[in-house]
C-alpha positions as CSV (number, residue, x, y, z in Angstrom):
1,X,15.8,-27.2,-25.5
2,X,15.4,-27.2,-21.7
3,X,14.0,-30.3,-19.9
4,X,11.1,-30.3,-17.6
5,X,13.5,-30.6,-14.6
6,X,15.4,-27.5,-15.6
7,X,12.2,-25.5,-15.9
8,X,11.0,-26.7,-12.4
9,X,14.4,-25.8,-10.9
10,X,14.3,-22.4,-12.6
11,X,10.8,-21.7,-11.4
12,X,11.7,-22.9,-7.9
13,X,14.8,-20.7,-7.8
14,X,12.8,-17.6,-8.8
15,X,10.0,-18.5,-6.4
16,X,12.4,-18.8,-3.5
17,X,14.1,-15.6,-4.4
18,X,10.8,-13.8,-4.8
19,X,9.4,-15.0,-1.5
20,X,12.6,-14.0,0.4
21,X,12.7,-10.7,-1.3
22,X,9.1,-10.0,-0.7
23,X,9.4,-10.8,3.0
24,X,12.5,-8.5,3.2
25,X,10.6,-5.6,1.5
26,X,7.7,-6.1,3.9
27,X,9.9,-5.9,6.9
28,X,11.6,-2.7,5.6
29,X,8.2,-1.2,4.9
30,X,7.1,-2.1,8.4
31,X,10.1,-0.4,9.9
32,X,9.5,2.8,7.8
33,X,5.8,2.8,8.9
34,X,6.9,2.6,12.6
35,X,9.3,5.5,12.0
36,X,6.6,7.5,10.3
37,X,4.2,6.9,13.1
38,X,6.8,8.0,15.7
39,X,7.4,11.1,13.6
40,X,3.7,12.0,13.5
41,X,3.4,11.5,17.3
42,X,6.5,13.6,18.0
43,X,5.3,16.4,15.7
44,X,2.2,17.0,17.7
45,X,3.0,15.4,21.0
46,X,0.2,14.8,23.6
47,X,0.7,12.8,26.8
48,X,-1.9,11.1,29.0
49,X,-2.3,8.3,31.5
50,X,-4.1,5.3,29.9
51,X,-5.7,2.2,31.3
52,X,-5.0,-1.1,29.6
53,X,-8.3,-2.7,28.8
54,X,-7.2,-5.9,27.1
55,X,-4.0,-7.6,25.9
56,X,-4.1,-10.0,23.0
57,X,-1.5,-11.4,20.7
58,X,-2.3,-8.9,17.9
59,X,-3.1,-5.7,19.9
60,X,-3.3,-4.1,23.3
61,X,-6.4,-2.0,23.8
62,X,-6.2,1.1,26.0
63,X,-8.4,4.1,26.8
64,X,-7.4,7.5,27.8
65,X,-8.8,11.0,28.2
66,X,-7.5,14.0,26.2
67,X,-7.4,17.5,27.7
68,X,-10.7,18.4,25.9
69,X,-12.4,15.7,28.0
70,X,-13.0,13.2,25.2
71,X,-12.2,9.5,26.0
72,X,-10.3,7.8,23.2
73,X,-9.7,4.1,22.7
74,X,-7.5,3.5,19.6
75,X,-9.1,0.7,17.5
76,X,-5.7,-0.7,16.5
77,X,-4.4,-0.6,20.0
78,X,-1.2,1.1,21.3
79,X,2.2,0.9,19.7
80,X,5.0,-1.0,21.4
81,X,2.9,-2.6,24.1
82,X,5.4,-5.2,25.3
83,X,5.0,-6.1,29.0
84,X,1.6,-4.5,29.5
85,X,-1.2,-6.3,31.4
86,X,-4.9,-5.7,31.6
87,X,-5.9,-3.2,34.3
88,X,-2.5,-1.5,34.3
89,X,-2.1,2.3,34.3
90,X,0.5,3.4,31.7
91,X,1.8,6.7,30.5
92,X,1.3,7.2,26.8
93,X,2.2,9.6,24.1
94,X,-0.2,10.3,21.2
95,X,-0.6,12.5,18.1
96,X,-2.7,15.4,19.3
97,X,-4.2,15.8,15.8
98,X,-5.1,12.1,15.7
99,X,-5.5,10.5,19.2
100,X,-6.0,7.1,17.5
101,X,-2.2,7.0,17.1
102,X,-0.7,6.3,20.5
103,X,2.4,4.7,21.8
104,X,3.7,3.8,25.3
105,X,5.8,6.7,26.6
106,X,9.5,6.3,26.2
107,X,9.3,3.6,23.5
108,X,10.0,4.1,19.8
109,X,10.5,2.4,16.4
110,X,14.0,1.2,17.6
111,X,12.1,-1.6,19.4
112,X,11.2,-3.0,16.0
113,X,14.8,-3.4,14.8
114,X,15.6,-6.6,16.6
115,X,12.5,-8.6,15.6
116,X,12.4,-7.4,12.0
117,X,16.2,-7.8,11.7
118,X,16.0,-11.3,13.1
119,X,13.2,-12.2,10.7
120,X,15.1,-10.9,7.7
121,X,18.3,-12.7,8.8
122,X,16.5,-16.1,9.3
123,X,14.6,-15.6,6.0
124,X,17.9,-15.3,4.1
125,X,19.5,-18.0,6.3
126,X,17.0,-20.4,4.8
127,X,16.7,-18.9,1.3
128,X,20.4,-18.5,0.7
129,X,21.4,-22.2,1.0
130,X,18.2,-23.1,-0.9
131,X,19.1,-20.9,-3.8
132,X,22.6,-22.2,-3.8
133,X,21.5,-25.8,-3.7
134,X,19.0,-25.3,-6.6
135,X,21.8,-23.6,-8.7
136,X,24.2,-26.5,-7.8
137,X,21.7,-29.1,-8.9
138,X,21.0,-27.2,-12.1
139,X,24.7,-27.0,-12.9
140,X,25.2,-30.7,-12.2
141,X,22.3,-31.5,-14.5
142,X,23.9,-29.4,-17.3
143,X,27.3,-31.2,-16.9
144,X,25.6,-34.6,-17.0
145,X,24.0,-33.8,-20.4
């Protein structure tokens, strides 16, 4: 029969493994989403000059005019906006069939590799020793019995 402490350690081990795995899967999905967006933009490439309206921590809002004369302002902002400032004029690439999908010209999903890779690395840098420690404590408890 297992003791309460063993059950708590087992649940803690599975919880730590689950959280680290979930964060890793989310990062991989985010990378594939960026690659898919780049593929959609490259498939029907449109280019334009855009004006940066606002820069916030979660999105950079731009507006630009397509060749048909319609002004677009993607609600989710522009992809890969690092280094942009409000009022700046920037060259963008967009999906001609869906102008809501736009990125700064010359930038791609490869820019997501470093931040996502670092996040996954540090997640496992914390989770690995935690999982090892829980197993070690659990084995010590079994030997003591």
